[in-house]
SERO-4910 file (N, C-alpha, C, O; in steps of 0.05 Angstrom, whole numbers):
BEGIN
 pado doro    nc1    nc2    nc3   cac1   cac2   cac3    cc1    cc2    cc3    oc1    oc2    oc3
  Met    A    538  -1404    495    566  -1394    500    584  -1418    501    579  -1438    515
  Lys    A    607  -1415    486    628  -1435    487    653  -1424    500    659  -1400    497
  Gln    A    667  -1441    515    691  -1432    528    715  -1447    516    714  -1471    511
  Ser    A    737  -1432    510    762  -1444    499    784  -1430    513    792  -1408    505
  Gly    A    795  -1442    534    815  -1429    550    803  -1405    563    783  -1407    577
  Leu    A    817  -1381    559    808  -1356    571    790  -1340    552    781  -1318    559
  Val    A    786  -1350    528    771  -1335    508    742  -1344    509    736  -1368    509
  Gln    A    723  -1324    510    695  -1330    510    683  -1319    484    688  -1296    476
  Gln    A    666  -1334    471    653  -1326    446    623  -1325    451    611  -1344    461
  Trp    A    611  -1303    442    581  -1300    443    569  -1303    416    578  -1290    397
  Val    A    551  -1320    413    537  -1325    388    509  -1314    390    492  -1325    405
  Leu    A    503  -1292    375    476  -1281    375    458  -1296    356    467  -1305    336
  Pro    A    433  -1298    363    414  -1312    345    410  -1296    320    402  -1272    321
  Ser    A    415  -1308    297    412  -1293    271    384  -1285    265    379  -1265    252
  Ala    A    365  -1300    275    337  -1294    270    329  -1267    283    314  -1252    271
  Gly    A    340  -1263    307    334  -1237    321    344  -1213    306    331  -1193    304
  Ile    A    368  -1216    294    380  -1193    279    362  -1187    255    356  -1164    250
  Leu    A    354  -1207    240    338  -1203    216    311  -1190    223    301  -1173    209
  Leu    A    299  -1200    246    273  -1189    254    275  -1159    261    258  -1144    253
  Gly    A    296  -1152    275    300  -1124    282    304  -1106    258    292  -1084    256
  Leu    A    321  -1115    239    325  -1099    215    300  -1096    199    295  -1075    187
  Thr    A    284  -1118    198    260  -1116    182    240  -1096    194    228  -1081    179
  Ala    A    238  -1094    220    221  -1075    234    229  -1046    228    213  -1029    223
  Ile    A    256  -1042    229    266  -1015    224    261  -1006    196    252   -983    191
  Thr    A    265  -1024    177    260  -1017    148    231  -1010    143    226   -991    128
  Val    A    213  -1025    154    185  -1020    150    177   -992    161    162   -978    148
  Gly    A    188   -986    184    182   -960    196    191   -936    178    176   -917    176
  Val    A    214   -938    166    224   -917    148    207   -913    124    201   -891    116
  Leu    A    198   -935    112    180   -933     89    154   -920     95    144   -905     79
  Asn    A    143   -925    118    117   -913    126    119   -883    129     98   -870    125
  Thr    A    141   -872    137    143   -843    143    152   -827    119    152   -802    120
  Thr    A    160   -839     96    171   -823     74    156   -825     48    162   -810     30
  Thr    A    137   -842     46    124   -846     20     96   -836     18     85   -834     -4
  Ile    A     83   -829     40     54   -822     39     50   -791     38     35   -782     21
  Ala    A     64   -776     56     59   -747     57     65   -732     32     49   -716     23
  Pro    A     89   -737     18     94   -722     -7     73   -726    -28     67   -707    -43
  Ala    A     62   -750    -30     42   -755    -51     17   -738    -46      5   -728    -64
  Glu    A      9   -736    -20    -15   -719    -13    -10   -690    -19    -27   -676    -29
  Ala    A     14   -680    -12     21   -652    -17     21   -646    -46     11   -625    -54
  Gln    A     32   -664    -62     33   -659    -91      5   -658   -103      0   -642   -122
  Glu    A    -13   -674    -92    -41   -674   -102    -54   -647    -97    -69   -637   -115
  Val    A    -49   -635    -73    -61   -609    -67    -50   -587    -85    -65   -571    -95
  Val    A    -24   -586    -88    -11   -565   -103    -20   -566   -133    -24   -545   -145
  Ser    A    -22   -589   -144    -28   -592   -172    -56   -585   -180    -63   -582   -203
  Arg    A    -74   -581   -160   -102   -575   -167   -110   -547   -159   -131   -542   -146
  Val    A    -93   -528   -167    -99   -499   -162    -98   -485   -189    -78   -487   -204
  Leu    A   -119   -470   -195   -121   -455   -220   -116   -425   -213   -127   -414   -194
  Thr    A    -98   -412   -229    -91   -384   -225   -102   -367   -248    -96   -373   -271
  Val    A   -119   -347   -242   -130   -330   -262   -127   -301   -254   -127   -295   -230
  Thr    A   -125   -283   -274   -122   -255   -269   -144   -240   -284   -148   -243   -308
  Gly    A   -160   -224   -269   -181   -208   -281   -174   -178   -282   -157   -169   -266
  Glu    A   -187   -164   -300   -182   -135   -303   -208   -120   -300   -229   -129   -309
  Gly    A   -206    -96   -289   -229    -78   -287   -221    -49   -291   -198    -42   -286
  Arg    A   -239    -33   -301   -233     -4   -306   -258     12   -302   -280      3   -309
  Glu    A   -254     36   -292   -276     54   -287   -268     83   -295   -247     92   -285
  Ser    A   -283     96   -312   -276    123   -320   -292    144   -304   -316    140   -298
  Ile    A   -279    166   -297   -292    187   -282   -284    214   -293   -262    217   -304
  Pro    A   -301    234   -291   -294    261   -302   -272    274   -286   -271    272   -261
  Ala    A   -254    289   -300   -233    304   -286   -245    332   -280   -244    350   -297
  Thr    A   -254    335   -256   -269    359   -248   -251    380   -234   -261    401   -227
  Leu    A   -225    374   -230   -208    392   -216   -184    400   -234   -172    382   -246
  Ala    A   -179    426   -236   -156    436   -252   -134    445   -234   -138    460   -215
  Arg    A   -110    437   -240    -86    446   -226    -70    463   -245    -61    453   -266
  Val    A    -66    488   -239    -55    508   -257    -29    520   -246    -27    525   -222
  Gln    A    -10    524   -263     14    538   -255     18    561   -276     22    555   -300
  Leu    A     18    585   -267     22    608   -285     39    629   -270     45    627   -247
  Gly    A     46    650   -285     63    670   -273     68    694   -291     55    698   -311
  Val    A     87    710   -282     95    735   -295    124    734   -303    140    726   -286
  Thr    A    131    742   -327    159    744   -335    164    773   -345    145    786   -355
  Ala    A    188    782   -342    196    809   -351    226    809   -356    241    793   -346
  Gln    A    234    828   -373    262    832   -378    268    861   -383    251    876   -391
  Gly    A    293    869   -378    301    897   -381    331    900   -375    344    881   -369
  Arg    A    340    924   -378    369    929   -374    376    932   -345    399    927   -337
  Asp    A    358    939   -327    363    944   -299    350    922   -282    326    917   -285
  Ala    A    366    909   -265    355    887   -248    333    897   -230    313    884   -227
  Gly    A    336    920   -218    316    931   -199    290    936   -214    269    931   -203
  Ala    A    292    948   -237    268    954   -252    253    929   -261    228    928   -260
  Val    A    268    908   -269    255    883   -276    241    871   -253    219    861   -255
  Gln    A    255    871   -230    242    859   -206    218    874   -197    198    862   -189
  Gln    A    218    900   -199    195    916   -191    171    911   -210    148    910   -201
  Glu    A    177    908   -236    156    902   -255    143    875   -249    118    872   -250
  Ile    A    160    856   -243    149    829   -237    133    830   -211    111    818   -210
  Ala    A    142    844   -191    128    846   -166    101    860   -169     81    851   -158
  Arg    A    100    881   -185     75    895   -189     54    878   -203     31    876   -194
  Arg    A     62    865   -224     43    849   -239     36    823   -224     13    814   -225
  Ser    A     55    812   -210     49    788   -194     30    793   -172     12    777   -166
  Ser    A     32    816   -159     14    823   -137    -15    825   -148    -34    817   -134
  Ala    A    -18    837   -171    -45    839   -183    -57    811   -189    -80    807   -185
  Val    A    -40    793   -199    -49    766   -206    -57    751   -180    -78    738   -180
  Val    A    -40    753   -160    -46    739   -135    -72    750   -122    -88    734   -112
  Glu    A    -76    776   -122   -100    787   -111   -125    777   -126   -145    771   -114
  Leu    A   -123    774   -152   -145    763   -168   -151    734   -160   -174    727   -156
  Leu    A   -130    718   -157   -134    690   -150   -146    687   -122   -163    670   -118
  Lys    A   -137    704   -104   -149    703    -77   -178    711    -77   -195    700    -63
  Ser    A   -185    730    -94   -213    739    -95   -231    717   -107   -256    717   -102
  Gln    A   -220    699   -122   -235    677   -134   -235    652   -116   -247    631   -124
  Asn    A   -223    654    -93   -223    632    -73   -212    606    -84   -223    584    -80
  Val    A   -189    608    -99   -177    583   -109   -165    568    -86   -159    579    -65
  Asp    A   -160    542    -90   -149    525    -69   -119    521    -74   -109    523    -97
  Gln    A   -105    515    -52    -76    508    -54    -59    529    -68    -41    523    -83
  Leu    A    -65    555    -63    -50    576    -76    -22    579    -62    -21    581    -38
  Arg    A     -1    577    -78     26    580    -67     46    589    -89     41    584   -113
  Thr    A     67    601    -80     89    609    -99    106    585   -105    114    571    -86
  Thr    A    111    580   -130    127    557   -138    154    564   -149    171    547   -153
  Gly    A    159    590   -154    186    597   -165    189    627   -167    171    641   -176
  Val    A    213    637   -159    220    665   -163    248    665   -176    266    653   -165
  Arg    A    251    679   -199    277    678   -213    284    705   -224    267    720   -234
  Leu    A    311    712   -223    322    736   -235    350    729   -245    367    723   -228
  Asn    A    354    729   -271    379    721   -283    390    743   -301    375    756   -314
  Pro    A    417    746   -301    429    765   -320    430    753   -348    432    729   -351
  Gln    A    430    771   -368    434    763   -396    462    773   -404    469    796   -398
  Tyr    A    476    756   -418    504    762   -425    508    765   -455    494    752   -471
  Asn    A    527    783   -462    537    784   -489    565    773   -489    583    783   -475
  Tyr    A    569    751   -505    594    737   -504    614    745   -526    633    731   -531
  Asp    A    608    767   -540    627    777   -560    651    789   -546    649    803   -526
  Gly    A    675    784   -556    699    794   -544    711    774   -524    703    751   -523
  Asn    A    730    784   -509    745    767   -490    730    762   -464    733    740   -453
  Arg    A    714    781   -456    700    778   -430    670    780   -434    661    798   -449
  Pro    A    653    762   -421    624    765   -423    615    792   -411    626    801   -390
  Arg    A    595    804   -423    585    829   -414    555    827   -409    540    818   -426
  Ile    A    546    837   -385    517    836   -378    503    857   -394    510    881   -394
  Thr    A    483    848   -409    467    867   -425    439    872   -414    425    890   -424
  Gly    A    430    857   -395    404    860   -384    397    837   -365    414    821   -357
  Tyr    A    371    837   -357    362    817   -337    334    807   -346    318    821   -358
  Asn    A    330    781   -339    302    771   -342    295    756   -317    312    743   -304
  Gly    A    270    757   -311    261    744   -286    232    735   -288    218    741   -308
  Ser    A    223    720   -268    196    709   -268    187    704   -239    204    701   -221
  Asn    A    161    703   -236    149    695   -211    125    678   -218    107    687   -232
  Thr    A    125    653   -208    103    634   -215     88    625   -190    100    622   -169
  Val    A     63    619   -194     46    609   -172     30    586   -183     27    582   -207
  Ser    A     20    569   -165      3    547   -173    -22    547   -155    -22    558   -133
  Phe    A    -44    535   -166    -69    535   -151    -87    513   -162    -81    502   -184
  Glu    A   -109    507   -148   -129    488   -158   -156    501   -158   -162    518   -141
  Met    A   -173    493   -176   -200    503   -177   -217    484   -195   -206    468   -210
  Pro    A   -244    486   -194   -260    470   -211   -255    474   -240   -250    496   -249
  Thr    A   -255    452   -256   -248    454   -284   -267    472   -299   -258    487   -317
  Asp    A   -293    472   -293   -312    488   -308   -309    518   -303   -322    534   -316
  Gln    A   -291    526   -284   -287    555   -279   -260    565   -288   -255    589   -288
  Val    A   -242    547   -295   -214    555   -299   -210    571   -325   -192    588   -326
  Gly    A   -226    566   -345   -223    581   -370   -226    611   -367   -209    626   -376
  Thr    A   -247    619   -354   -252    648   -349   -230    660   -331   -221    682   -335
  Leu    A   -221    644   -311   -200    654   -293   -174    658   -307   -160    677   -302
  Leu    A   -167    641   -326   -142    644   -341   -143    671   -357   -123    685   -358
  Asp    A   -166    676   -369   -169    701   -384   -166    725   -365   -152    745   -372
  Asp    A   -178    724   -341   -176    746   -322   -147    749   -312   -138    771   -307
  Ala    A   -133    726   -308   -106    728   -298    -87    741   -318    -70    757   -310
  Ile    A    -91    736   -344    -75    748   -364    -81    778   -366    -63    795   -370
  Ala    A   -106    785   -363   -114    813   -362   -101    828   -338    -96    852   -340
  Ala    A    -97    813   -316    -86    825   -292    -55    828   -294    -44    842   -278
  Gly    A    -43    814   -313    -13    817   -316      2    791   -320     25    792   -326
  Ala    A    -11    768   -317      3    743   -323      9    740   -352     -9    746   -369
  Asn    A     32    731   -359     39    727   -387     53    700   -392     65    696   -413
  Gln    A     50    682   -373     62    655   -376     44    635   -362     38    637   -338
  Ile    A     35    615   -377     20    592   -366     39    568   -369     43    558   -391
  Thr    A     50    559   -346     70    538   -347     58    510   -349     68    493   -364
  Asn    A     36    505   -336     25    478   -336     -5    479   -328    -13    495   -311
  Val    A    -20    461   -340    -48    457   -332    -53    427   -332    -51    414   -352
  Asn    A    -61    417   -309    -68    388   -306    -97    386   -298   -107    403   -283
  Phe    A   -110    364   -307   -137    359   -299   -138    332   -284   -128    312   -294
  Val    A   -151    332   -261   -153    307   -245   -181    305   -234   -196    325   -232
  Ala    A   -188    281   -226   -213    277   -212   -208    282   -182   -185    281   -173
  Glu    A   -229    287   -167   -227    291   -139   -221    265   -125   -228    243   -135
  Asp    A   -209    267   -101   -200    243    -87   -223    223    -81   -220    199    -84
  Asn    A   -246    234    -72   -268    215    -65   -279    201    -90   -287    178    -88
  Ala    A   -278    215   -113   -287    202   -138   -267    180   -146   -275    159   -156
  Ile    A   -241    185   -142   -221    165   -149   -223    141   -131   -221    118   -140
  Asp    A   -229    145   -105   -232    122    -87   -256    105    -95   -254     81    -95
  Ser    A   -278    118   -102   -302    103   -110   -296     87   -136   -304     64   -138
  Ala    A   -283    100   -155   -277     87   -180   -258     64   -176   -260     43   -189
  Arg    A   -239     66   -157   -220     44   -151   -235     20   -140   -230     -2   -148
  Asn    A   -254     25   -123   -270      2   -111   -286    -12   -133   -287    -36   -134
  Ile    A   -298      4   -151   -313     -8   -173   -295    -24   -192   -302    -46   -200
  Ala    A   -272    -13   -198   -253    -27   -216   -243    -53   -203   -240    -73   -217
  Leu    A   -239    -53   -177   -230    -78   -163   -253    -99   -164   -248   -123   -168
  Gln    A   -278    -90   -160   -300   -109   -161   -302   -121   -190   -307   -145   -193
  Glu    A   -299   -104   -210   -300   -114   -237   -278   -133   -243   -282   -154   -257
  Ala    A   -254   -127   -233   -231   -145   -238   -235   -172   -224   -228   -193   -235
  Thr    A   -246   -172   -200   -252   -197   -185   -273   -213   -200   -269   -237   -203
  Ala    A   -294   -200   -209   -315   -215   -224   -304   -226   -250   -312   -248   -258
  Asp    A   -286   -211   -263   -274   -221   -288   -257   -246   -283   -259   -265   -298
  Ala    A   -242   -245   -261   -225   -269   -255   -243   -293   -248   -237   -315   -257
  Gln    A   -264   -289   -233   -282   -311   -227   -296   -322   -252   -299   -347   -254
  Ala    A   -304   -305   -270   -316   -314   -295   -297   -330   -312   -305   -351   -324
  Gln    A   -272   -322   -313   -252   -337   -328   -248   -365   -316   -247   -385   -330
  Ala    A   -246   -366   -289   -242   -392   -276   -266   -410   -280   -262   -434   -286
  Glu    A   -290   -399   -279   -314   -416   -283   -315   -427   -311   -322   -450   -315
  Ala    A   -308   -411   -331   -308   -420   -359   -288   -443   -363   -294   -462   -376
  Val    A   -264   -440   -351   -244   -461   -355   -252   -487   -341   -250   -508   -353
  Leu    A   -261   -485   -316   -268   -509   -301   -292   -523   -313   -293   -547   -314
  Gln    A   -312   -508   -322   -335   -521   -334   -328   -535   -360   -339   -557   -365
  Ser    A   -310   -524   -375   -302   -537   -400   -287   -564   -394   -286   -581   -412
  Leu    A   -276   -566   -370   -262   -591   -363   -278   -608   -344   -268   -628   -333
  Asn    A   -304   -601   -340   -321   -617   -322   -310   -618   -294   -311   -639   -281
  Leu    A   -300   -595   -285   -289   -594   -258   -304   -573   -242   -318   -556   -254
  Asn    A   -302   -574   -216   -317   -555   -198   -297   -540   -180   -278   -552   -170
  Ala    A   -302   -514   -177   -286   -498   -159   -292   -506   -130   -316   -509   -123
  Gln    A   -272   -508   -114   -275   -515    -85   -273   -491    -67   -292   -485    -52
  Glu    A   -251   -477    -69   -248   -453    -52   -225   -436    -63   -208   -445    -78
  Ile    A   -226   -410    -56   -204   -392    -64   -182   -393    -43   -187   -388    -19
  Val    A   -158   -400    -51   -136   -403    -32   -116   -381    -34    -97   -380    -18
  Gly    A   -119   -362    -53   -100   -340    -55   -112   -316    -70   -126   -320    -90
  Ile    A   -107   -292    -60   -118   -267    -73    -95   -247    -74    -81   -243    -54
  Gln    A    -91   -235    -98    -70   -215   -101    -81   -191   -117    -91   -195   -139
  Val    A    -79   -167   -106    -86   -143   -121    -61   -133   -134    -42   -124   -121
  Asn    A    -60   -135   -161    -36   -129   -176    -33    -99   -182    -11    -88   -183
  Asn    A    -56    -85   -186    -54    -57   -195    -80    -43   -190   -101    -52   -200
  Ala    A    -80    -22   -173   -103     -5   -169    -94     22   -161   -100     32   -139
  Val    A    -78     35   -178    -66     60   -172    -82     84   -182    -98     81   -201
  Pro    A    -78    108   -171    -92    131   -181    -85    137   -210    -63    131   -218
  Pro    A   -104    148   -225    -98    153   -254    -78    176   -257    -75    193   -240
  Thr    A    -65    176   -280    -46    198   -287    -61    223   -294    -80    222   -309
  Pro    A    -53    247   -283    -67    271   -290    -65    277   -320    -46    269   -334
  Ile    A    -86    290   -330    -87    298   -359    -72    324   -362    -80    344   -349
  Val    A    -51    324   -378    -34    348   -381    -41    363   -406    -44    351   -427
  Val    A    -44    389   -404    -48    406   -427    -23    421   -434    -10    432   -415
  Ala    A    -15    422   -459      9    436   -467      7    466   -460    -13    479   -468
  Ala    A     26    476   -446     24    504   -436     25    524   -458      9    543   -458
  Gln    A     42    521   -479     44    541   -500     18    542   -517     10    563   -525
  Thr    A      6    518   -521    -19    518   -536    -41    532   -521    -56    547   -532
  Arg    A    -43    527   -495    -63    540   -479    -59    570   -478    -79    585   -479
  Leu    A    -34    579   -477    -29    608   -477    -37    621   -503    -48    643   -503
  Ala    A    -32    608   -525    -40    619   -551    -71    621   -553    -81    641   -564
  Glu    A    -85    600   -544   -114    601   -545   -124    624   -528   -143    638   -535
  Thr    A   -112    628   -504   -121    649   -486   -117    677   -498   -134    694   -495
  Ala    A    -95    680   -513    -89    706   -524   -108    713   -547   -111    737   -553
  Ser    A   -119    693   -560   -135    698   -584   -165    695   -581   -179    699   -600
  Ala    A   -174    687   -557   -203    682   -554   -213    699   -531   -199    705   -512
  Thr    A   -239    706   -534   -252    722   -513   -255    706   -487   -250    716   -466
  Ser    A   -262    681   -490   -264    663   -466   -252    636   -473   -260    623   -492
  Thr    A   -232    629   -458   -216    605   -464   -233    580   -458   -241    576   -435
  Pro    A   -239    563   -478   -254    538   -472   -236    518   -459   -214    513   -468
  Ile    A   -246    505   -437   -231    485   -422   -248    460   -419   -271    462   -409
  Glu    A   -238    437   -428   -251    412   -424   -233    393   -409   -211    386   -419
  Gly    A   -240    385   -385   -223    368   -369   -220    340   -378   -200    327   -373
  Gly    A   -241    329   -392   -240    302   -402   -245    282   -379   -256    289   -358
  Glu    A   -237    257   -383   -241    236   -364   -215    222   -357   -196    221   -373
  Gln    A   -214    211   -333   -192    194   -324   -202    166   -320   -225    162   -313
  Thr    A   -185    147   -324   -193    119   -321   -176    105   -299   -152    106   -300
  Val    A   -190     93   -280   -177     78   -259   -176     48   -268   -198     37   -273
  Asn    A   -153     36   -269   -150      8   -277   -142     -9   -252   -129      1   -234
  Ala    A   -152    -33   -252   -146    -52   -230   -143    -80   -241   -155    -87   -261
  Arg    A   -125    -96   -228   -121   -124   -235   -122   -140   -210   -109   -133   -190
  Val    A   -136   -163   -210   -138   -180   -187   -131   -209   -196   -142   -219   -216
  Thr    A   -114   -223   -182   -107   -250   -188   -118   -268   -166   -114   -263   -142
  Leu    A   -132   -290   -174   -143   -309   -156   -130   -336   -160   -125   -344   -183
  Gln    A   -125   -350   -138   -117   -378   -139   -140   -395   -128   -148   -392   -104
  Ile    A   -151   -413   -144   -175   -428   -137   -169   -458   -138   -159   -468   -157
  Arg    A   -175   -471   -115   -171   -500   -114   -196   -513   -125   -219   -505   -121
  Tyr    A   -191   -534   -141   -213   -549   -154   -210   -579   -149   -227   -594   -159
***
């Protein structure tokens, strides 16, 4: 310390300043250069593969929608005709112990003649439809009996597999998709002289129930009208699955 009048000057040792700055700089380098390199190494050594699996099962359940239609000049008479024939059809379905029997639509509409200045009602048409489920191998005979009882409209026929069969097929398809993904990974890594270490990610991309098999209603109605016994073949449904694996090597 030097004194000059009332002014005091402090002179710090320059070596101490340099030493302190050097220590701080080294500390910063140690904390920022090592961890990112290790993280990059882990991320870059992951192989992603997607496998596919499928399992086919018979569609043993038929879902049917049919009904009665009628038309005439008097609304009451049309409704009574529909009610009479619908009752006979429903009684038949109940006697066959079909499942999920329910009414799906009741309709009565006027028919108009638009000649002239004002529309004029010329008659009425109406319908009553029901839906039900039953085994596929029995539905052909039942359709014939329903038409004999009074049904004159088959709106829709779908064929599906039963729920427990779909669940089993889904599990098999997932197993096949997983095995396919593993086989792909093994082929790739072996060709590169690398070894799989562990699976670090699993994603199930698709394992949904199959789409019902739909039969054209008008075609089925024509076959029923012209054949003694309507042939019905439910066919098969296919359950598809996809599995994606992330494998560290």
